[in-house]
N, C-alpha and C positions, 0 to 999 in steps of 0.2 A: 503494500500499497503506500504510494506517494502522496508524500504531505509538503506545504508551502508556508513556510516561517516568514510573516512580512508585517510590518507595524497596521494597525488597524484604521479602518477610512469608512467613514461614513455612517451617518445614527444609529441604523440597524446593528453594524459592526459592536458600535460601543454598547448598543442594549444588548445584545447577543452576550455580549463579556459579565453584565451585569448578572445576567441570567444563571451564566456558568457558575459566578462568584455563591448566588445563589444554592443551588444545587449542590456544589461542594461542603459548603458551610451552612447549608438551611437557611430556610428562608427569613429567616425572621433576624438574621444575620448584621446586627447595627453596623460591625467595620468595613460593609461592602465598601467602594471604590465607586463614586455613580460614573456616569457615561459623560460629563461633563467634564471631571477632574480630567477622565483616561482622554479627551482628545485634549485639554488644553495643557498638561504634562509635554505632550509629542513637543511642546512648540516652546521647549525651555529645559531641553535635553533629557525628558524622561521617554523614557519608552514602555510603552504599551504596544505589545505587538500579541498577532495571534498563531495557533496553529492551524491550519485551513487542511480540510480534504479537498482532493479533486474535486468535487462538488460545491465547493465552498464553505462547506459546514465548518463552523467555528467550534477545536475539538480540545482545544490547551490555551492558553494564555501567559502573559509572564507582563507584571507592571512595576514599574521604579519609578523614582526621582533621581533627578542631583542637585549636589551643591556642595559644598566645602566645611573641612574638616580640619581643625590643626592647621588651616593655611593649605590643607591639600586638596584635590579633586576627590569627587568621592558619589558613592552612591547608592542610595539603599534599594533594595530588589526588594518591594514589598508583599508582593503576593506573588505565585505560581501554581497552577492546577490544571490538571486532566483529565479527563471525564475517563470512566472509572474504566469503561469496554477498550481506550485507549493507553491504556498506561506500558504496555506492553509492546511497544513500540518506540521506547527510546525518547518520549517528545520531549519529558522534562529536562532532558539532555541537552537536547536541541535546543528550547526555548534560553536555556543559561547560557549555552556556545552563542547564541543570536544576541545576547544580553551584552555579553561580555566585548565582542568584538565591535558592536555598536558604542558603548560608553568608553571602548581602548580610543574611539575617533576625539574624543572629544578631552584624550590627555586625563584620563580618571584613572587612578593610581589602587584603590580599595573598592572592592560592594563590600556594604555590609545584609544581611538579613539575620533572620531569627529562627530558630525550628524548636518544635518542643523537643527535649534532650531523652524521654520518652520513645521515641519513635524510633527504631533500630534503623529502617528502609532511610529514612533521612539523614541519619547518623552517614552508613555506610557511604552515602552520596555525596555530602557535604563534604567529610573528611579525609575519604579514598579516594571517590572517585573525581573530587573537581581540586582536593588539596588546601580547602578553607581550613581555618585554624580557630578554633573557640577564643573569644576575646572576653568575654564576661560571660555569668547568668544571673540571671533574674530573676526573682520570684514574683511571680504574678504580673506581671507585663504592661498586659493588656487590662482594660477597666471593666470589659463583658466576659461573661461566660457563654455567650447564645449562640458558639458554636458545637457542633452535632459531634463534633469528633470527638472535643473533649471538655465537653459540660462534665462537671462534677470532680474534678481534680484538680480547678487551678492554670491558669495560663501561666506556668514556668518556662523560662526559652535562656536557651544560648544562644546568645546574638558571637555570628560569626564573621570573622573578616578574610574575604578573597584575595589577596594581593595580586590582582589576576597580568601583572607583568614580570612576576619572580619566577626563575626558574624552576619553585615549588612546582607550581598550578603549571607552569607549561608541561613540565616531566609528567604531572597526573593526568592531564586530560589529553594526553601522547599518547597514555594507558601504559607507562611504566611502571609495573611491581613497586610496589614499597620496600625497604628494608627486610629482610626476612624475622617475623618475631624472633625473641632471642626464647632460648631455651627454657633459661631458670623463668620467665614470666608464669610459668606454671605453679612457683612458688610464693608469688608475690598478693598477699592478702585479699582477699576481697570484702571490702570494710561495710555493704548493707545487704548482704542478703546469708541468709544459713540455707542448708540440704535439712529436707524432713523426712520423713520414713523410709520414703519412696527414692530417695535421691534427687527430687526437684524442685529446684530453688527456689524461696520463699521471701519476700521480704520484709527487713528487720519492723518492726514496728517502730522499735525508736534508738537506732544507731546511738552504742555509748564508746566512750575508751576508745577514741579513734587512734588507730596506730601513728607513732612519730616515727613515719620508715621512706627513705629514697623513693622508691614505687610502690604504686598498690592499683588496685582494679577497683569498680566500679559497674555493677552489674545492674542491666535493664532485660524488660521483657522482650523475648524476642517479636512479639507481638504484642501493645499494649492495649489494643483495642480489643483482642481476643481476652486478653488476660482480664480487662474489666468484663466481658460479660458470663465470664468464667462462677467469679462470685464480687459480690457487690461492693466490699471495701478495698479491692484489689487493687483498683489505678490510686486512690486515696494513699493505700499503702507503701505504694511503687515510689509517688511523686514524694509524699515527705521524708521515707528514704535517703532518698539518689538529692533532693535539696539540700540534706541533713549535710551529707558527704562532699559535696560541691561546694557550699559555701565555707563548708568549712577548710579544706584545701583548697580551692583559689585563693582566697583570705591568704595564706600562709605563704602563698609562692610556687604551688605547685600550676606547674601546667598539664593539657590534655594535651597527648605525645601519640594517641591513637585509639581507632574504634578498631574491633574487632568480632567477627561470630564465629567459634569452636565450629569444626566441620564436624564433630562425632557427638557432642551433647548437644550443640545449636543452643549455646547460651553465648547474649549477646555483654562486650565488656568494652569502659571506656579505661587506656591506663592514663593514669597521672602520675607524673614524676616530677620531681622538686628540683626547681630552676636551678639553673650552675650557675647564671649571672648574678 
């Protein structure tokens, strides 16, 4: 199947984008970007682009705005969505690449955006395939929980910084494999979960005595939406135990250096290491 990625144009395409936002995050999603802002953003260095089928149907989009931070040209990628039935066509990746190429022409050095630290698929895309870095952890970043995907667990977010002109990013998007995981990583402590009687990881209700070690792991579920569906408090427990761990270690100078999924156990981990600088 062939897709075209290009700037949105014409009132109907802007309205189609608003509809896609509602289909993705719920019809009562209060943070949706209206058609007028999608249109105006393109006039001042923003990106409002859609992924279109050969028949002209918009099946995905990316939206962001440009500005300055600490004297550098930056871009904030506010939204990206793809219709569920088209999510195995690499459109999220292609939309990100289009966005990167668009803002490189403006002299942008960094693209920022946010994602839920509990979403393993997004962690893999952002950190491994795109080469982005974790800039900060923000609890309850957004004022509303009316997104159907994240209702009931708070809107904590990682802010990522994508240094789009860096060698690291160029290597990541070229498909270069990251350095092999060190063998000793399996011995690094997992600070926010324990194994139940069946050997399945369970989020700790309240992590305590977080160890002062050079390197450690913070676990997240392989699929947070499935975990939430299994029992009512799962989402809240995963949110709480990861929030405690990330805030504790990031405030003490640790950096998120890796994300990986164990092929045998299917367990997913962020790796945090104490900064050497």
